[in-house]
C-alpha positions in Angstrom: 0.5 6.5 -11.5 2.9 7.4 -8.7 6.4 5.9 -8.8 6.1 2.3 -7.6 7.8 1.3 -4.4 10.8 -0.9 -5.0 9.8 -4.5 -4.6 11.4 -6.3 -1.7 12.0 -9.5 -3.5 14.8 -12.0 -3.2 16.5 -12.8 -6.6 17.2 -16.3 -5.4 13.5 -17.0 -5.0 13.0 -16.6 -8.8 12.6 -19.8 -10.8 15.5 -20.5 -13.1 15.0 -22.5 -16.3 18.2 -24.2 -17.4 18.9 -24.0 -21.1 21.9 -25.0 -23.2 25.0 -22.9 -23.1 25.5 -20.8 -26.2 27.4 -18.0 -27.7 27.1 -14.4 -26.2 24.6 -13.2 -28.8 22.4 -16.3 -28.9 19.2 -15.1 -27.4 15.8 -16.4 -28.6 13.8 -14.7 -31.3 10.9 -12.6 -30.0 7.5 -12.2 -31.4 6.6 -8.7 -30.1 3.0 -8.7 -31.4 0.5 -9.3 -28.6 -2.4 -8.9 -31.0 -4.9 -6.2 -32.0 -6.5 -3.6 -29.8 -9.7 -4.6 -28.0 -11.3 -5.4 -24.7 -8.7 -8.0 -23.8 -5.6 -6.1 -25.1 -4.4 -4.8 -21.7 -4.6 -8.3 -20.2 -2.7 -9.8 -23.1 -0.1 -7.0 -22.9 0.4 -7.4 -19.2 0.9 -11.2 -19.5 3.4 -10.7 -22.4 5.3 -8.0 -20.5 5.5 -10.0 -17.3 7.1 -12.8 -19.2 9.4 -10.4 -21.0 10.5 -8.8 -17.7 11.0 -12.3 -16.2 13.5 -13.0 -18.9 15.4 -9.8 -17.9 15.4 -10.9 -14.3 16.9 -14.3 -15.2 19.6 -12.7 -17.4 20.5 -10.2 -14.8 21.1 -12.9 -12.1 24.1 -14.2 -14.1 26.1 -11.0 -13.4 25.0 -10.1 -9.9 28.4 -10.9 -8.3 30.7 -10.4 -11.3 33.8 -8.3 -10.6 33.5 -6.1 -13.7 32.9 -2.4 -12.9 29.3 -1.3 -13.4 28.0 -4.6 -14.8 26.9 -6.2 -11.6 25.3 -3.0 -10.3 23.5 -2.6 -13.7 22.2 -6.2 -13.4 20.9 -5.5 -9.9 19.2 -2.3 -11.0 17.5 -3.9 -13.9 16.4 -6.8 -11.7 14.8 -4.7 -9.0 13.2 -2.1 -11.4 11.6 -4.8 -13.5 10.7 -6.9 -10.4 8.7 -4.0 -9.1 6.9 -3.6 -12.4 6.1 -7.3 -12.5 4.6 -7.0 -9.0 2.5 -4.0 -10.0 1.3 -5.6 -13.2 0.2 -8.7 -11.2 -1.8 -6.4 -8.9 -3.5 -4.6 -11.8 -4.3 -8.0 -13.5 -6.1 -9.2 -10.4 -8.0 -6.0 -9.9 -9.0 -5.5 -13.6 -9.5 -9.1 -14.7 -10.7 -11.1 -11.6 -12.2 -13.8 -13.8 -9.1 -14.2 -16.0 -7.3 -17.5 -15.9 -4.3 -17.7 -13.6 -2.0 -18.7 -16.4 -0.6 -16.2 -19.0 -2.9 -15.8 -22.0 -2.7 -14.9 -25.6 -5.3 -14.4 -28.4 -6.0 -17.6 -30.2 -5.7 -17.6 -34.0 -8.7 -15.8 -35.5 -10.0 -14.9 -32.1 -12.1 -11.9 -31.2 -9.9 -9.4 -29.3 -12.9 -8.3 -27.3 -13.9 -11.7 -26.0 -12.3 -13.4 -23.0 -13.3 -16.8 -24.2 -11.1 -16.4 -27.3 -8.0 -16.2 -25.1 -5.8 -19.3 -24.8 -2.9 -20.4 -22.6 0.4 -19.0 -23.7 2.5 -22.0 -24.9 5.9 -22.8 -23.5 7.5 -21.8 -26.8 5.6 -18.4 -26.7 6.8 -17.9 -23.1 10.4 -18.7 -24.0 10.2 -16.3 -27.0 8.8 -13.5 -24.8 11.6 -14.1 -22.2 14.3 -14.1 -25.0 16.3 -16.4 -22.8 17.1 -19.5 -24.9 20.6 -19.9 -23.7 22.8 -19.5 -20.6 26.3 -18.0 -20.7 29.7 -19.6 -19.8 31.7 -18.0 -17.0 34.0 -16.5 -19.6 31.4 -14.9 -21.9 28.8 -13.8 -19.5 29.6 -10.1 -19.6 29.3 -9.8 -23.3 26.3 -12.3 -23.3 24.5 -10.1 -20.7 25.3 -6.7 -22.3 24.5 -7.7 -25.9 21.5 -9.8 -24.9 20.1 -6.9 -22.8 20.4 -4.6 -25.7 18.1 -7.0 -27.7 15.9 -7.5 -24.7 15.4 -3.8 -24.1 14.7 -3.3 -27.8 11.9 -5.8 -27.5 10.4 -3.9 -24.5 10.6 -0.7 -26.5 8.6 -2.3 -29.3 6.0 -3.6 -26.9 5.7 -0.3 -25.1 5.1 1.6 -28.3 2.5 -1.0 -29.2 0.7 -0.2 -25.9 0.8 3.5 -26.7 -1.0 2.9 -30.0 -3.5 0.4 -28.8 -4.3 0.9 -25.1 -6.7 3.5 -23.7 -5.9 2.6 -20.1 -3.9 5.6 -18.5 -2.1 3.3 -16.1 -0.8 1.0 -19.0 0.1 4.1 -21.1 2.0 5.6 -18.2 3.9 2.4 -17.6 4.7 2.1 -21.3 6.1 5.6 -21.3 8.2 4.8 -18.2 9.5 1.7 -19.9 10.6 3.6 -22.9 12.4 6.2 -20.8 14.2 3.6 -18.7 15.2 1.3 -21.5 16.5 4.1 -23.6 18.7 5.3 -20.8 20.0 1.7 -20.1 20.6 1.0 -23.8 22.9 4.1 -24.0 24.6 3.0 -20.8 25.2 -0.6 -22.1 26.5 0.7 -25.4 29.1 2.7 -23.6 30.2 -0.4 -21.6 30.5 -2.4 -24.8 32.5 0.4 -26.5 34.8 0.4 -23.5 35.5 -3.3 -24.3 36.1 -2.4 -28.0 32.7 -3.6 -29.2 30.7 -1.3 -31.5 28.4 -3.1 -33.9 25.8 -1.6 -36.2 23.0 -3.7 -34.6 23.6 -1.9 -31.3 21.8 1.1 -32.8 18.8 -0.7 -34.3 16.3 0.5 -31.7 17.3 4.2 -31.6 14.2 5.1 -33.7 12.1 3.9 -30.7 13.7 6.3 -28.2 11.2 9.1 -28.7 8.0 9.2 -26.7 5.0 9.6 -28.9 
């Protein structure tokens, strides 16, 4: 897969879901498992990753115009990179699964991973968990909220990307998963340096380092 063209999307066109204000580290739990390998795996993975990326877009918008060196530009870089991947995944979904429902799907409990009829609509709670965006920041805490939250968010993407490397046989999905691992690894290291500059260095910042290697 050749490098994707940067999507010409307007951040202000993205739908924002208002959630309660919370502390900087209060991001929703994430169930990273999109289910077993099978004929519908790539569809389920695409729908899960699109929702996950959408959460990153929403988080990034909170720091676009912030006057903290490097933070606003990082937010915009994350937004545009992940917006282009959302656009690409949407195109692949239409081409590969023309008969799939228009809404995001997941495998129902006890369902056959090879059968399209055993997919069900992703619930609002599942979408929120995938987006990892259960709170919004205050004006005072939004830098730490964004940086610490994005560490967790990128960690979730690493887990999902490695899951795709194990379960998908689609070379396009495999290549995207490898690209995600490389990009998220670089940004996690960059974010940790920003947090260290602010005097923050917590053990949980390193919890995803074992997922940095491409396998």
